[in-house]
All heavy atoms as TSV, in Angstrom:
chain	resi	resn	atom	element	x	y	z
A	1	MET	N	N	0.889	-1.155	-0.004
A	1	MET	CA	C	-0.007	-0.011	-0.010
A	1	MET	C	C	0.893	1.215	0.026
A	1	MET	O	O	1.751	1.379	0.864
A	1	MET	CB	C	-0.890	-0.056	1.258
A	1	MET	CG	C	-1.575	1.232	1.605
A	1	MET	SD	S	-2.972	1.718	0.547
A	1	MET	CE	C	-3.815	0.209	0.269
A	2	GLU	N	N	0.685	2.084	-0.975
A	2	GLU	CA	C	1.465	3.366	-1.019
A	2	GLU	C	C	0.612	4.424	-0.275
A	2	GLU	O	O	-0.544	4.587	-0.472
A	2	GLU	CB	C	1.612	3.843	-2.443
A	2	GLU	CG	C	2.410	5.145	-2.517
A	2	GLU	CD	C	2.586	5.631	-3.906
A	2	GLU	OE1	O	1.568	6.012	-4.570
A	2	GLU	OE2	O	3.746	5.625	-4.433
A	3	VAL	N	N	1.308	5.148	0.652
A	3	VAL	CA	C	0.677	6.150	1.478
A	3	VAL	C	C	1.429	7.466	1.217
A	3	VAL	O	O	2.615	7.539	1.400
A	3	VAL	CB	C	0.710	5.828	2.947
A	3	VAL	CG1	C	0.058	6.883	3.782
A	3	VAL	CG2	C	0.072	4.402	3.198
A	4	LYS	N	N	0.711	8.516	0.906
A	4	LYS	CA	C	1.299	9.864	0.781
A	4	LYS	C	C	0.637	10.757	1.827
A	4	LYS	O	O	-0.630	10.803	1.924
A	4	LYS	CB	C	0.965	10.437	-0.628
A	4	LYS	CG	C	1.683	9.716	-1.695
A	4	LYS	CD	C	1.399	10.379	-3.041
A	4	LYS	CE	C	2.081	9.651	-4.175
A	4	LYS	NZ	N	1.730	10.264	-5.498
A	5	ILE	N	N	1.480	11.465	2.574
A	5	ILE	CA	C	0.966	12.283	3.690
A	5	ILE	C	C	1.469	13.735	3.391
A	5	ILE	O	O	2.659	13.957	3.280
A	5	ILE	CB	C	1.500	11.815	5.039
A	5	ILE	CG1	C	1.145	10.357	5.279
A	5	ILE	CG2	C	0.979	12.734	6.147
A	5	ILE	CD1	C	1.811	9.764	6.451
A	6	GLY	N	N	0.514	14.643	3.251
A	6	GLY	CA	C	0.855	16.043	3.164
A	6	GLY	C	C	0.934	16.632	4.514
A	6	GLY	O	O	0.070	16.425	5.362
A	7	VAL	N	N	1.992	17.412	4.793
A	7	VAL	CA	C	2.198	18.039	6.111
A	7	VAL	C	C	2.095	19.516	5.931
A	7	VAL	O	O	2.697	20.104	4.998
A	7	VAL	CB	C	3.575	17.605	6.666
A	7	VAL	CG1	C	3.773	18.235	8.016
A	7	VAL	CG2	C	3.652	16.109	6.744
A	8	GLN	N	N	1.367	20.211	6.821
A	8	GLN	CA	C	1.210	21.629	6.713
A	8	GLN	C	C	2.550	22.321	6.900
A	8	GLN	O	O	3.419	21.850	7.679
A	8	GLN	CB	C	0.327	22.114	7.889
A	8	GLN	CG	C	-1.110	21.674	7.726
A	8	GLN	CD	C	-1.986	22.093	8.898
A	8	GLN	OE1	O	-1.564	22.828	9.745
A	8	GLN	NE2	N	-3.202	21.622	8.908
A	9	HIS	N	N	2.757	23.360	6.164
A	9	HIS	CA	C	4.005	24.179	6.176
A	9	HIS	C	C	5.234	23.405	5.747
A	9	HIS	O	O	6.311	23.766	6.177
A	9	HIS	CB	C	4.173	24.798	7.559
A	9	HIS	CG	C	2.972	25.514	8.082
A	9	HIS	ND1	N	2.426	26.632	7.479
A	9	HIS	CD2	C	2.178	25.219	9.174
A	9	HIS	CE1	C	1.398	26.958	8.143
A	9	HIS	NE2	N	1.196	26.156	9.181
A	10	ALA	N	N	5.062	22.370	4.950
A	10	ALA	CA	C	6.187	21.569	4.484
A	10	ALA	C	C	6.047	21.525	2.967
A	10	ALA	O	O	4.954	21.242	2.459
A	10	ALA	CB	C	6.227	20.200	5.042
A	11	PRO	N	N	7.150	21.844	2.230
A	11	PRO	CA	C	6.959	21.861	0.772
A	11	PRO	C	C	6.842	20.465	0.093
A	11	PRO	O	O	6.399	20.410	-1.038
A	11	PRO	CB	C	8.299	22.559	0.303
A	11	PRO	CG	C	9.238	22.262	1.412
A	11	PRO	CD	C	8.441	22.201	2.689
A	12	ARG	N	N	7.165	19.465	0.776
A	12	ARG	CA	C	7.099	18.139	0.213
A	12	ARG	C	C	6.254	17.189	1.027
A	12	ARG	O	O	5.975	17.479	2.189
A	12	ARG	CB	C	8.477	17.510	0.127
A	12	ARG	CG	C	9.439	18.379	-0.720
A	12	ARG	CD	C	10.782	17.730	-0.895
A	12	ARG	NE	N	10.608	16.555	-1.704
A	12	ARG	CZ	C	11.649	15.800	-2.035
A	12	ARG	NH1	N	12.866	16.078	-1.702
A	12	ARG	NH2	N	11.456	14.728	-2.782
A	13	GLU	N	N	5.771	16.105	0.398
A	13	GLU	CA	C	4.956	15.185	1.074
A	13	GLU	C	C	5.745	13.949	1.543
A	13	GLU	O	O	6.816	13.722	0.961
A	13	GLU	CB	C	3.744	14.754	0.196
A	13	GLU	CG	C	4.170	14.109	-1.072
A	13	GLU	CD	C	2.999	13.947	-2.069
A	13	GLU	OE1	O	1.954	14.475	-1.824
A	13	GLU	OE2	O	3.262	13.242	-3.068
A	14	ILE	N	N	5.290	13.229	2.463
A	14	ILE	CA	C	5.925	11.969	2.942
A	14	ILE	C	C	5.283	10.849	2.144
A	14	ILE	O	O	4.059	10.756	2.114
A	14	ILE	CB	C	5.692	11.791	4.465
A	14	ILE	CG1	C	6.254	12.928	5.257
A	14	ILE	CG2	C	6.247	10.486	4.870
A	14	ILE	CD1	C	5.822	12.971	6.698
A	15	VAL	N	N	6.141	10.071	1.508
A	15	VAL	CA	C	5.689	8.907	0.753
A	15	VAL	C	C	6.278	7.650	1.298
A	15	VAL	O	O	7.492	7.605	1.481
A	15	VAL	CB	C	6.003	9.042	-0.766
A	15	VAL	CG1	C	5.525	7.846	-1.541
A	15	VAL	CG2	C	5.487	10.364	-1.359
A	16	LEU	N	N	5.434	6.613	1.564
A	16	LEU	CA	C	6.005	5.372	2.061
A	16	LEU	C	C	5.222	4.186	1.551
A	16	LEU	O	O	4.032	4.351	1.221
A	16	LEU	CB	C	6.016	5.334	3.653
A	16	LEU	CG	C	4.669	5.401	4.351
A	16	LEU	CD1	C	4.560	4.160	5.118
A	16	LEU	CD2	C	4.703	6.587	5.294
A	17	GLU	N	N	5.823	3.076	1.480
A	17	GLU	CA	C	5.209	1.868	1.106
A	17	GLU	C	C	4.958	1.077	2.413
A	17	GLU	O	O	5.876	0.886	3.169
A	17	GLU	CB	C	6.065	1.048	0.189
A	17	GLU	CG	C	6.297	1.652	-1.200
A	17	GLU	CD	C	5.159	1.519	-2.125
A	17	GLU	OE1	O	4.312	0.626	-1.914
A	17	GLU	OE2	O	5.034	2.390	-3.000
A	18	SER	N	N	3.718	0.754	2.690
A	18	SER	CA	C	3.380	0.094	3.941
A	18	SER	C	C	2.815	-1.299	3.692
A	18	SER	O	O	2.064	-1.478	2.684
A	18	SER	CB	C	2.373	0.893	4.733
A	18	SER	OG	O	2.036	0.234	5.924
A	19	ALA	N	N	3.079	-2.245	4.558
A	19	ALA	CA	C	2.497	-3.586	4.485
A	19	ALA	C	C	1.102	-3.647	5.126
A	19	ALA	O	O	0.447	-4.636	5.021
A	19	ALA	CB	C	3.461	-4.601	5.179
A	20	GLN	N	N	0.715	-2.472	5.771
A	20	GLN	CA	C	-0.612	-2.438	6.376
A	20	GLN	C	C	-1.641	-2.410	5.305
A	20	GLN	O	O	-1.412	-1.843	4.235
A	20	GLN	CB	C	-0.638	-1.203	7.324
A	20	GLN	CG	C	0.277	-1.265	8.477
A	20	GLN	CD	C	0.261	0.048	9.260
A	20	GLN	OE1	O	0.714	1.046	8.759
A	20	GLN	NE2	N	-0.191	-0.019	10.453
A	21	THR	N	N	-2.829	-2.773	5.639
A	21	THR	CA	C	-3.932	-2.727	4.692
A	21	THR	C	C	-4.514	-1.360	4.683
A	21	THR	O	O	-4.253	-0.516	5.547
A	21	THR	CB	C	-5.071	-3.713	5.063
A	21	THR	OG1	O	-5.637	-3.270	6.355
A	21	THR	CG2	C	-4.605	-5.125	5.229
A	22	ALA	N	N	-5.307	-0.995	3.654
A	22	ALA	CA	C	-5.895	0.261	3.538
A	22	ALA	C	C	-6.843	0.572	4.729
A	22	ALA	O	O	-6.863	1.709	5.275
A	22	ALA	CB	C	-6.706	0.375	2.223
A	23	GLU	N	N	-7.523	-0.424	5.202
A	23	GLU	CA	C	-8.349	-0.232	6.386
A	23	GLU	C	C	-7.621	0.067	7.638
A	23	GLU	O	O	-7.997	0.921	8.430
A	23	GLU	CB	C	-9.236	-1.524	6.614
A	23	GLU	CG	C	-10.249	-1.783	5.528
A	23	GLU	CD	C	-9.678	-2.389	4.282
A	23	GLU	OE1	O	-8.599	-3.037	4.312
A	23	GLU	OE2	O	-10.365	-2.242	3.199
A	24	GLU	N	N	-6.429	-0.571	7.850
A	24	GLU	CA	C	-5.574	-0.303	8.993
A	24	GLU	C	C	-5.066	1.132	8.934
A	24	GLU	O	O	-5.033	1.811	10.002
A	24	GLU	CB	C	-4.463	-1.285	9.118
A	24	GLU	CG	C	-4.870	-2.700	9.438
A	24	GLU	CD	C	-3.767	-3.700	9.311
A	24	GLU	OE1	O	-2.783	-3.413	8.548
A	24	GLU	OE2	O	-3.864	-4.722	9.988
A	25	VAL	N	N	-4.575	1.573	7.789
A	25	VAL	CA	C	-4.042	2.924	7.610
A	25	VAL	C	C	-5.195	3.944	7.793
A	25	VAL	O	O	-5.011	4.894	8.563
A	25	VAL	CB	C	-3.395	3.189	6.273
A	25	VAL	CG1	C	-2.981	4.552	6.038
A	25	VAL	CG2	C	-2.181	2.216	6.159
A	26	GLU	N	N	-6.357	3.694	7.225
A	26	GLU	CA	C	-7.444	4.612	7.393
A	26	GLU	C	C	-7.893	4.736	8.856
A	26	GLU	O	O	-8.157	5.805	9.309
A	26	GLU	CB	C	-8.640	4.115	6.522
A	26	GLU	CG	C	-9.790	5.073	6.490
A	26	GLU	CD	C	-10.854	4.637	5.537
A	26	GLU	OE1	O	-10.713	3.691	4.802
A	26	GLU	OE2	O	-12.008	5.324	5.641
A	27	SER	N	N	-7.892	3.683	9.550
A	27	SER	CA	C	-8.237	3.645	10.970
A	27	SER	C	C	-7.255	4.482	11.770
A	27	SER	O	O	-7.661	5.259	12.625
A	27	SER	CB	C	-8.335	2.246	11.516
A	27	SER	OG	O	-8.542	2.193	12.909
A	28	SER	N	N	-5.968	4.299	11.519
A	28	SER	CA	C	-4.957	5.059	12.219
A	28	SER	C	C	-5.104	6.579	11.946
A	28	SER	O	O	-4.996	7.410	12.805
A	28	SER	CB	C	-3.561	4.603	11.820
A	28	SER	OG	O	-3.323	3.292	12.156
A	29	VAL	N	N	-5.368	6.922	10.712
A	29	VAL	CA	C	-5.535	8.310	10.303
A	29	VAL	C	C	-6.789	8.861	10.994
A	29	VAL	O	O	-6.783	9.996	11.513
A	29	VAL	CB	C	-5.635	8.508	8.768
A	29	VAL	CG1	C	-5.994	9.897	8.411
A	29	VAL	CG2	C	-4.250	8.100	8.124
A	30	SER	N	N	-7.853	8.176	10.978
A	30	SER	CA	C	-9.112	8.622	11.597
A	30	SER	C	C	-8.970	8.852	13.064
A	30	SER	O	O	-9.443	9.887	13.598
A	30	SER	CB	C	-10.264	7.595	11.380
A	30	SER	OG	O	-10.527	7.480	10.003
A	31	GLU	N	N	-8.258	7.956	13.737
A	31	GLU	CA	C	-8.015	8.127	15.231
A	31	GLU	C	C	-7.160	9.360	15.469
A	31	GLU	O	O	-7.414	10.120	16.418
A	31	GLU	CB	C	-7.271	6.942	15.808
A	31	GLU	CG	C	-8.219	5.686	15.879
A	31	GLU	CD	C	-7.504	4.435	16.381
A	31	GLU	OE1	O	-6.338	4.584	16.848
A	31	GLU	OE2	O	-8.131	3.419	16.388
A	32	ALA	N	N	-6.169	9.589	14.641
A	32	ALA	CA	C	-5.290	10.766	14.821
A	32	ALA	C	C	-6.064	12.049	14.582
A	32	ALA	O	O	-5.963	13.017	15.265
A	32	ALA	CB	C	-4.096	10.709	13.901
A	33	LEU	N	N	-6.890	12.068	13.539
A	33	LEU	CA	C	-7.630	13.295	13.196
A	33	LEU	C	C	-8.798	13.519	14.143
A	33	LEU	O	O	-9.216	14.666	14.361
A	33	LEU	CB	C	-8.185	13.270	11.787
A	33	LEU	CG	C	-7.108	13.239	10.715
A	33	LEU	CD1	C	-7.746	13.139	9.273
A	33	LEU	CD2	C	-6.280	14.542	10.778
A	34	ALA	N	N	-9.324	12.476	14.782
A	34	ALA	CA	C	-10.391	12.645	15.773
A	34	ALA	C	C	-9.882	13.107	17.128
A	34	ALA	O	O	-10.657	13.408	18.020
A	34	ALA	CB	C	-11.148	11.300	15.956
A	35	GLY	N	N	-8.554	13.097	17.318
A	35	GLY	CA	C	-7.970	13.566	18.575
A	35	GLY	C	C	-7.714	12.470	19.543
A	35	GLY	O	O	-7.286	12.693	20.629
A	36	LYS	N	N	-7.926	11.189	19.132
A	36	LYS	CA	C	-7.682	10.078	20.031
A	36	LYS	C	C	-6.226	9.811	20.205
A	36	LYS	O	O	-5.768	9.272	21.182
A	36	LYS	CB	C	-8.387	8.795	19.501
A	36	LYS	CG	C	-9.883	8.899	19.484
A	36	LYS	CD	C	-10.444	7.642	18.911
A	36	LYS	CE	C	-11.985	7.784	18.896
A	36	LYS	NZ	N	-12.587	6.565	18.264
A	37	ALA	N	N	-5.399	10.178	19.204
A	37	ALA	CA	C	-3.992	10.009	19.253
A	37	ALA	C	C	-3.328	11.348	18.845
A	37	ALA	O	O	-3.865	12.045	17.907
A	37	ALA	CB	C	-3.520	8.951	18.319
A	38	LYS	N	N	-2.244	11.743	19.510
A	38	LYS	CA	C	-1.544	12.973	19.141
A	38	LYS	C	C	-0.670	12.814	17.938
A	38	LYS	O	O	-0.333	13.788	17.254
A	38	LYS	CB	C	-0.743	13.463	20.316
A	38	LYS	CG	C	-1.497	13.723	21.557
A	38	LYS	CD	C	-1.835	15.144	21.662
A	38	LYS	CE	C	-2.524	15.345	22.990
A	38	LYS	NZ	N	-3.410	16.512	22.996
A	39	LEU	N	N	-0.292	11.563	17.614
A	39	LEU	CA	C	0.583	11.294	16.500
A	39	LEU	C	C	-0.037	10.252	15.584
A	39	LEU	O	O	-0.716	9.313	16.043
A	39	LEU	CB	C	1.947	10.664	17.020
A	39	LEU	CG	C	2.886	11.574	17.727
A	39	LEU	CD1	C	4.022	10.744	18.314
A	39	LEU	CD2	C	3.418	12.677	16.896
A	40	LEU	N	N	0.152	10.432	14.319
A	40	LEU	CA	C	-0.189	9.426	13.323
A	40	LEU	C	C	1.140	8.509	13.173
A	40	LEU	O	O	2.181	8.983	12.870
A	40	LEU	CB	C	-0.484	10.034	11.918
A	40	LEU	CG	C	-0.600	9.039	10.784
A	40	LEU	CD1	C	-1.770	8.060	11.038
A	40	LEU	CD2	C	-0.882	9.775	9.505
A	41	SER	N	N	0.930	7.275	13.490
A	41	SER	CA	C	2.053	6.323	13.494
A	41	SER	C	C	1.771	5.244	12.452
A	41	SER	O	O	0.779	4.509	12.522
A	41	SER	CB	C	2.234	5.737	14.868
A	41	SER	OG	O	3.242	4.675	14.837
A	42	LEU	N	N	2.664	5.186	11.478
A	42	LEU	CA	C	2.558	4.117	10.426
A	42	LEU	C	C	3.926	3.412	10.301
A	42	LEU	O	O	4.932	4.023	10.610
A	42	LEU	CB	C	2.206	4.767	9.058
A	42	LEU	CG	C	0.887	5.508	8.979
A	42	LEU	CD1	C	0.771	6.218	7.630
A	42	LEU	CD2	C	-0.224	4.564	9.210
A	43	THR	N	N	3.861	2.179	9.914
A	43	THR	CA	C	5.037	1.354	9.716
A	43	THR	C	C	5.269	1.066	8.244
A	43	THR	O	O	4.301	0.612	7.588
A	43	THR	CB	C	4.929	0.071	10.531
A	43	THR	OG1	O	4.642	0.364	11.884
A	43	THR	CG2	C	6.249	-0.737	10.507
A	44	ASP	N	N	6.430	1.304	7.757
A	44	ASP	CA	C	6.716	1.052	6.324
A	44	ASP	C	C	7.058	-0.461	6.135
A	44	ASP	O	O	7.102	-1.188	7.108
A	44	ASP	CB	C	7.780	1.979	5.741
A	44	ASP	CG	C	9.196	1.648	6.175
A	44	ASP	OD1	O	9.413	0.705	6.961
A	44	ASP	OD2	O	10.086	2.340	5.757
A	45	GLU	N	N	7.246	-0.850	4.847
A	45	GLU	CA	C	7.505	-2.279	4.612
A	45	GLU	C	C	8.807	-2.820	5.128
A	45	GLU	O	O	9.047	-3.978	5.140
A	45	GLU	CB	C	7.349	-2.505	3.099
A	45	GLU	CG	C	8.363	-1.781	2.273
A	45	GLU	CD	C	8.139	-1.909	0.780
A	45	GLU	OE1	O	7.074	-2.454	0.403
A	45	GLU	OE2	O	8.950	-1.506	0.025
A	46	HIS	N	N	9.711	-1.929	5.559
A	46	HIS	CA	C	10.957	-2.303	6.122
A	46	HIS	C	C	10.976	-2.344	7.634
A	46	HIS	O	O	11.999	-2.559	8.274
A	46	HIS	CB	C	12.162	-1.413	5.650
A	46	HIS	CG	C	12.281	-1.379	4.133
A	46	HIS	ND1	N	12.759	-2.399	3.450
A	46	HIS	CD2	C	11.971	-0.412	3.204
A	46	HIS	CE1	C	12.756	-2.169	2.153
A	46	HIS	NE2	N	12.256	-0.934	2.003
A	47	GLY	N	N	9.821	-2.083	8.260
A	47	GLY	CA	C	9.698	-2.077	9.656
A	47	GLY	C	C	9.958	-0.728	10.334
A	47	GLY	O	O	9.969	-0.657	11.554
A	48	ARG	N	N	10.251	0.290	9.606
A	48	ARG	CA	C	10.536	1.640	10.176
A	48	ARG	C	C	9.273	2.347	10.407
A	48	ARG	O	O	8.327	2.219	9.727
A	48	ARG	CB	C	11.409	2.447	9.233
A	48	ARG	CG	C	12.786	1.826	8.985
A	48	ARG	CD	C	13.498	2.687	8.047
A	48	ARG	NE	N	12.926	2.505	6.658
A	48	ARG	CZ	C	13.603	2.475	5.537
A	48	ARG	NH1	N	14.892	2.721	5.543
A	48	ARG	NH2	N	13.010	2.352	4.408
A	49	LYS	N	N	9.229	3.069	11.595
A	49	LYS	CA	C	8.003	3.816	11.950
A	49	LYS	C	C	8.124	5.258	11.411
A	49	LYS	O	O	9.130	5.849	11.531
A	49	LYS	CB	C	7.849	3.838	13.406
A	49	LYS	CG	C	7.271	2.531	13.931
A	49	LYS	CD	C	6.605	2.780	15.328
A	49	LYS	CE	C	5.952	1.467	15.673
A	49	LYS	NZ	N	4.821	1.688	16.488
A	50	VAL	N	N	6.967	5.771	10.927
A	50	VAL	CA	C	6.872	7.151	10.561
A	50	VAL	C	C	5.842	7.812	11.475
A	50	VAL	O	O	4.739	7.361	11.581
A	50	VAL	CB	C	6.402	7.298	9.054
A	50	VAL	CG1	C	6.218	8.696	8.671
A	50	VAL	CG2	C	7.415	6.608	8.153
A	51	LEU	N	N	6.266	8.855	12.185
A	51	LEU	CA	C	5.402	9.577	13.094
A	51	LEU	C	C	5.157	10.930	12.633
A	51	LEU	O	O	6.104	11.691	12.299
A	51	LEU	CB	C	6.071	9.625	14.497
A	51	LEU	CG	C	6.379	8.243	15.085
A	51	LEU	CD1	C	7.224	8.421	16.427
A	51	LEU	CD2	C	5.158	7.422	15.414
A	52	VAL	N	N	3.880	11.346	12.509
A	52	VAL	CA	C	3.502	12.702	12.053
A	52	VAL	C	C	2.562	13.269	13.128
A	52	VAL	O	O	1.606	12.617	13.463
A	52	VAL	CB	C	2.799	12.602	10.699
A	52	VAL	CG1	C	2.407	14.026	10.204
A	52	VAL	CG2	C	3.659	11.946	9.661
A	53	PRO	N	N	2.825	14.486	13.571
A	53	PRO	CA	C	1.915	15.129	14.544
A	53	PRO	C	C	0.542	15.283	13.899
A	53	PRO	O	O	0.387	15.778	12.732
A	53	PRO	CB	C	2.520	16.504	14.784
A	53	PRO	CG	C	3.940	16.372	14.440
A	53	PRO	CD	C	3.991	15.327	13.342
A	54	ALA	N	N	-0.513	14.868	14.590
A	54	ALA	CA	C	-1.843	14.777	14.032
A	54	ALA	C	C	-2.383	16.191	13.650
A	54	ALA	O	O	-3.115	16.358	12.630
A	54	ALA	CB	C	-2.853	14.149	15.024
A	55	ASP	N	N	-1.943	17.244	14.340
A	55	ASP	CA	C	-2.409	18.559	14.055
A	55	ASP	C	C	-1.724	19.188	12.838
A	55	ASP	O	O	-2.073	20.244	12.423
A	55	ASP	CB	C	-2.331	19.495	15.283
A	55	ASP	CG	C	-0.843	19.647	15.796
A	55	ASP	OD1	O	-0.005	18.860	15.385
A	55	ASP	OD2	O	-0.597	20.590	16.589
A	56	ARG	N	N	-0.737	18.513	12.274
A	56	ARG	CA	C	-0.030	19.026	11.131
A	56	ARG	C	C	-0.368	18.309	9.791
A	56	ARG	O	O	0.140	18.652	8.776
A	56	ARG	CB	C	1.530	18.926	11.310
A	56	ARG	CG	C	2.066	19.731	12.490
A	56	ARG	CD	C	1.913	21.122	12.174
A	56	ARG	NE	N	2.526	21.898	13.324
A	56	ARG	CZ	C	2.249	23.149	13.519
A	56	ARG	NH1	N	1.450	23.799	12.665
A	56	ARG	NH2	N	2.766	23.730	14.512
A	57	ILE	N	N	-1.241	17.342	9.892
A	57	ILE	CA	C	-1.648	16.557	8.690
A	57	ILE	C	C	-2.529	17.434	7.794
A	57	ILE	O	O	-3.564	17.936	8.264
A	57	ILE	CB	C	-2.387	15.272	9.052
A	57	ILE	CG1	C	-1.467	14.342	9.927
A	57	ILE	CG2	C	-2.894	14.531	7.825
A	57	ILE	CD1	C	-2.122	13.141	10.447
A	58	ALA	N	N	-2.128	17.575	6.552
A	58	ALA	CA	C	-2.909	18.357	5.569
A	58	ALA	C	C	-3.820	17.361	4.784
A	58	ALA	O	O	-5.007	17.647	4.549
A	58	ALA	CB	C	-2.028	19.147	4.660
A	59	TYR	N	N	-3.273	16.234	4.396
A	59	TYR	CA	C	-4.056	15.234	3.641
A	59	TYR	C	C	-3.276	13.882	3.712
A	59	TYR	O	O	-2.100	13.809	3.962
A	59	TYR	CB	C	-4.298	15.678	2.202
A	59	TYR	CG	C	-3.029	15.692	1.349
A	59	TYR	CD1	C	-2.565	14.579	0.679
A	59	TYR	CD2	C	-2.296	16.903	1.243
A	59	TYR	CE1	C	-1.414	14.702	-0.087
A	59	TYR	CE2	C	-1.201	17.015	0.464
A	59	TYR	CZ	C	-0.703	15.836	-0.159
A	59	TYR	OH	O	0.450	16.002	-0.917
A	60	VAL	N	N	-4.044	12.829	3.493
A	60	VAL	CA	C	-3.456	11.460	3.374
A	60	VAL	C	C	-4.083	10.845	2.126
A	60	VAL	O	O	-5.276	10.811	1.936
A	60	VAL	CB	C	-3.814	10.592	4.567
A	60	VAL	CG1	C	-3.219	9.195	4.420
A	60	VAL	CG2	C	-3.210	11.302	5.872
A	61	GLU	N	N	-3.206	10.335	1.250
A	61	GLU	CA	C	-3.664	9.678	0.024
A	61	GLU	C	C	-3.283	8.214	0.050
A	61	GLU	O	O	-2.115	7.910	0.335
A	61	GLU	CB	C	-3.036	10.364	-1.136
A	61	GLU	CG	C	-3.412	9.812	-2.503
A	61	GLU	CD	C	-2.685	10.570	-3.612
A	61	GLU	OE1	O	-2.626	11.795	-3.589
A	61	GLU	OE2	O	-2.246	9.877	-4.585
A	62	LEU	N	N	-4.193	7.371	-0.137
A	62	LEU	CA	C	-3.927	5.898	-0.129
A	62	LEU	C	C	-4.021	5.374	-1.565
A	62	LEU	O	O	-4.949	5.741	-2.267
A	62	LEU	CB	C	-4.964	5.150	0.752
A	62	LEU	CG	C	-5.047	5.610	2.180
A	62	LEU	CD1	C	-6.137	4.799	2.874
A	62	LEU	CD2	C	-3.798	5.473	2.925
A	63	GLY	N	N	-3.037	4.560	-1.939
A	63	GLY	CA	C	-3.099	3.965	-3.252
A	63	GLY	C	C	-2.427	2.641	-3.324
A	63	GLY	O	O	-1.805	2.213	-2.364
A	64	GLU	N	N	-2.472	2.012	-4.505
A	64	GLU	CA	C	-1.821	0.722	-4.692
A	64	GLU	C	C	-0.309	1.005	-4.813
A	64	GLU	O	O	0.160	2.042	-5.225
A	64	GLU	CB	C	-2.362	0.074	-5.977
A	64	GLU	CG	C	-3.782	-0.371	-5.873
A	64	GLU	CD	C	-4.055	-1.387	-4.799
A	64	GLU	OE1	O	-3.221	-2.270	-4.634
A	64	GLU	OE2	O	-5.015	-1.252	-4.049
A	65	PRO	N	N	0.478	-0.023	-4.430
A	65	PRO	CA	C	1.953	0.189	-4.560
A	65	PRO	C	C	2.374	0.364	-6.022
A	65	PRO	O	O	1.751	-0.305	-6.898
A	65	PRO	CB	C	2.536	-1.123	-3.934
A	65	PRO	CG	C	1.394	-2.092	-3.814
A	65	PRO	CD	C	0.128	-1.254	-3.825
A	66	THR	N	N	3.261	1.163	-6.264
A	66	THR	CA	C	3.736	1.460	-7.617
A	66	THR	C	C	4.945	0.494	-7.852
A	66	THR	O	O	5.799	0.311	-7.054
A	66	THR	CB	C	4.171	2.915	-7.831
A	66	THR	OG1	O	5.144	3.220	-6.843
A	66	THR	CG2	C	2.969	3.829	-7.688
A	67	THR	N	N	4.981	0.009	-9.054
A	67	THR	CA	C	6.162	-0.840	-9.467
A	67	THR	C	C	7.160	0.149	-10.065
A	67	THR	O	O	6.851	0.984	-10.872
A	67	THR	CB	C	5.752	-1.879	-10.456
A	67	THR	OG1	O	5.136	-1.298	-11.566
A	67	THR	CG2	C	4.824	-2.855	-9.891
A	68	ARG	N	N	8.375	-0.011	-9.577
A	68	ARG	CA	C	9.450	0.853	-10.076
A	68	ARG	C	C	10.204	0.122	-11.220
A	68	ARG	O	O	10.677	-0.948	-11.002
A	68	ARG	CB	C	10.363	1.196	-8.940
A	68	ARG	CG	C	9.624	1.961	-7.831
A	68	ARG	CD	C	10.609	2.329	-6.717
A	68	ARG	NE	N	9.859	2.750	-5.542
A	68	ARG	CZ	C	9.602	3.966	-5.258
A	68	ARG	NH1	N	10.003	4.927	-6.038
A	68	ARG	NH2	N	8.950	4.319	-4.177
A	69	ARG	N	N	10.310	0.854	-12.312
A	69	ARG	CA	C	11.082	0.281	-13.399
A	69	ARG	C	C	12.537	0.561	-13.255
A	69	ARG	O	O	12.945	1.621	-12.899
A	69	ARG	CB	C	10.563	0.880	-14.739
A	69	ARG	CG	C	9.148	0.537	-15.015
A	69	ARG	CD	C	8.694	1.103	-16.280
A	69	ARG	NE	N	7.273	0.770	-16.559
A	69	ARG	CZ	C	6.635	1.137	-17.593
A	69	ARG	NH1	N	7.229	1.952	-18.464
A	69	ARG	NH2	N	5.372	0.849	-17.738
A	70	VAL	N	N	13.290	-0.465	-13.655
A	70	VAL	CA	C	14.771	-0.322	-13.559
A	70	VAL	C	C	15.288	-0.549	-14.954
A	70	VAL	O	O	14.903	-1.443	-15.673
A	70	VAL	CB	C	15.386	-1.404	-12.619
A	70	VAL	CG1	C	16.864	-1.293	-12.552
A	70	VAL	CG2	C	14.779	-1.259	-11.217
A	71	GLY	N	N	16.197	0.291	-15.315
A	71	GLY	CA	C	16.841	0.191	-16.629
A	71	GLY	C	C	16.576	1.386	-17.507
A	71	GLY	O	O	16.019	2.390	-17.116
A	72	PHE	N	N	17.040	1.326	-18.741
A	72	PHE	CA	C	16.929	2.387	-19.674
A	72	PHE	C	C	16.056	1.992	-20.853
A	72	PHE	O	O	16.093	0.798	-21.294
A	72	PHE	CB	C	18.274	2.833	-20.096
A	72	PHE	CG	C	19.121	3.326	-19.023
A	72	PHE	CD1	C	20.075	2.490	-18.366
A	72	PHE	CD2	C	19.048	4.636	-18.583
A	72	PHE	CE1	C	20.842	2.914	-17.346
A	72	PHE	CE2	C	19.829	5.099	-17.552
A	72	PHE	CZ	C	20.728	4.249	-16.931
A	73	ASN	N	N	15.250	2.868	-21.396
A	73	ASN	CA	C	14.493	2.600	-22.546
A	73	ASN	C	C	15.055	3.510	-23.671
A	73	ASN	O	O	14.935	4.760	-23.630
A	73	ASN	CB	C	13.018	2.940	-22.281
A	73	ASN	CG	C	12.139	2.609	-23.399
A	73	ASN	OD1	O	12.571	1.993	-24.384
A	73	ASN	ND2	N	10.869	2.958	-23.349
A	74	ALA	N	N	15.536	2.901	-24.739
A	74	ALA	CA	C	16.033	3.639	-25.839
A	74	ALA	C	C	14.928	3.785	-26.913
A	74	ALA	O	O	14.531	2.774	-27.511
A	74	ALA	CB	C	17.256	2.955	-26.453
A	75	ALA	N	N	14.458	4.959	-27.090
A	75	ALA	CA	C	13.448	5.205	-28.120
A	75	ALA	C	C	14.139	5.499	-29.398
A	75	ALA	O	O	14.993	6.449	-29.573
A	75	ALA	CB	C	12.552	6.405	-27.697
A	76	LEU	N	N	13.764	4.738	-30.457
A	76	LEU	CA	C	14.424	4.947	-31.755
A	76	LEU	C	C	13.462	5.601	-32.709
A	76	LEU	O	O	12.299	5.497	-32.714
A	76	LEU	CB	C	14.928	3.593	-32.345
A	76	LEU	CG	C	16.003	2.943	-31.489
A	76	LEU	CD1	C	16.306	1.626	-32.130
A	76	LEU	CD2	C	17.252	3.762	-31.491
C-alpha cells in the first residue's frame, strides 16, 4: 500500500510503502484526526516507523503500490 501524507507548512509530502492494509491505515488516520492520538504512526514495509503530529496533517492519500522500473529505454 502506497501512502502519501501532506504536512502543513512543508513543501514536500511524505511517501511510504506500507505492508498495512488500507483499512488499518485509514483507521490510524481517523484516530489521529479525531484527537484520540496525538501522533499518526505508520510502519513502512521495512519495519521503520513514521510519526507525524496529528495537528499538522494536511491530507493522506492511499493507493496501490507502484512498481518501479529499472533500466533504460532507448526510443528509436
